[in-house]
C-alpha positions as CSV (number, residue, x, y, z in Angstrom):
1,X,7.0,7.0,-5.4
2,X,5.3,3.6,-6.1
3,X,7.4,3.3,-9.3
4,X,10.5,3.6,-7.2
5,X,9.3,0.9,-4.8
6,X,8.5,-1.3,-7.8
7,X,12.0,-0.8,-9.3
8,X,13.6,-1.6,-5.9
9,X,11.5,-4.7,-5.6
10,X,12.4,-5.8,-9.1
11,X,16.1,-5.3,-8.4
12,X,15.9,-7.3,-5.2
13,X,13.9,-10.0,-7.0
14,X,16.5,-10.3,-9.7
15,X,19.3,-10.5,-7.0
16,X,17.4,-13.2,-5.2
17,X,16.8,-15.2,-8.4
18,X,20.5,-14.9,-9.2
19,X,21.4,-16.1,-5.6
20,X,19.0,-19.1,-6.0
21,X,20.6,-20.0,-9.3
22,X,24.1,-19.8,-7.8
23,X,23.0,-22.0,-4.9
24,X,21.5,-24.5,-7.4
25,X,24.7,-24.6,-9.3
26,X,26.7,-25.2,-6.1
27,X,24.4,-28.0,-5.0
28,X,24.5,-29.7,-8.5
29,X,28.3,-29.4,-8.6
30,X,28.5,-31.0,-5.2
31,X,30.4,-28.0,-3.8
32,X,28.2,-27.8,-0.8
33,X,26.0,-30.5,0.6
34,X,25.0,-29.1,3.9
35,X,21.4,-28.8,5.0
36,X,22.1,-25.1,5.6
37,X,22.3,-24.5,1.9
38,X,19.0,-26.1,1.4
39,X,17.5,-24.0,4.1
40,X,19.0,-20.9,2.6
41,X,17.6,-21.9,-0.8
42,X,14.1,-22.3,0.7
43,X,14.4,-18.9,2.4
44,X,15.4,-17.3,-0.8
45,X,12.5,-18.9,-2.6
46,X,10.1,-17.5,0.1
47,X,11.7,-14.0,-0.4
48,X,11.2,-14.2,-4.1
49,X,7.5,-15.2,-3.7
50,X,7.0,-12.4,-1.2
51,X,8.6,-9.9,-3.5
52,X,6.5,-11.1,-6.4
53,X,3.4,-10.6,-4.3
54,X,4.5,-7.0,-3.4
55,X,5.1,-6.3,-7.0
56,X,1.5,-7.3,-7.8
57,X,0.3,-5.2,-4.9
58,X,2.2,-2.2,-6.2
59,X,0.9,-2.7,-9.7
60,X,-2.7,-2.9,-8.4
61,X,-2.2,0.2,-6.3
62,X,-0.7,2.1,-9.3
63,X,-3.7,1.1,-11.5
64,X,-6.1,2.2,-8.7
65,X,-4.2,5.6,-8.5
66,X,-4.5,6.0,-12.3
67,X,-8.2,5.3,-12.2
68,X,-8.7,7.7,-9.2
69,X,-6.8,10.4,-11.0
70,X,-8.9,9.9,-14.1
71,X,-12.1,10.1,-12.0
72,X,-10.9,13.2,-10.2
73,X,-10.1,14.9,-13.5
74,X,-13.6,14.0,-14.8
75,X,-15.1,15.4,-11.6
76,X,-13.1,18.6,-12.0
77,X,-14.4,19.1,-15.5
78,X,-18.0,18.5,-14.4
79,X,-17.5,20.9,-11.5
80,X,-16.2,23.6,-13.8
81,X,-19.1,23.0,-16.2
82,X,-21.5,23.4,-13.3
83,X,-19.9,26.6,-12.1
84,X,-20.2,28.0,-15.6
85,X,-23.9,27.1,-15.7
86,X,-24.5,28.7,-12.3
87,X,-22.7,31.8,-13.4
88,X,-24.9,31.9,-16.6
89,X,-28.1,31.6,-14.4
90,X,-26.9,34.3,-12.1
91,X,-26.4,36.7,-15.0
92,X,-29.9,36.0,-16.3
93,X,-31.4,36.8,-13.0
């Protein structure tokens, strides 16, 4: 689920970066000189920064999930070992 979110964010990030590049080209070619373009460019920059932040959050969350899964597996192994020990003691009694 998190991987899908990350892929979606990466796709949106690439699209925004492409839009920024297109706007830069228009501005440098003099095709558009309105302040609306500059405002739109700034808004796109903000979106890119927000998406990059979300990508970092998703990556951190995925890493935390991996670590928690690892710990849970270790605890499961310990629990099974303890159950076996308890069974051994019960049989001795």
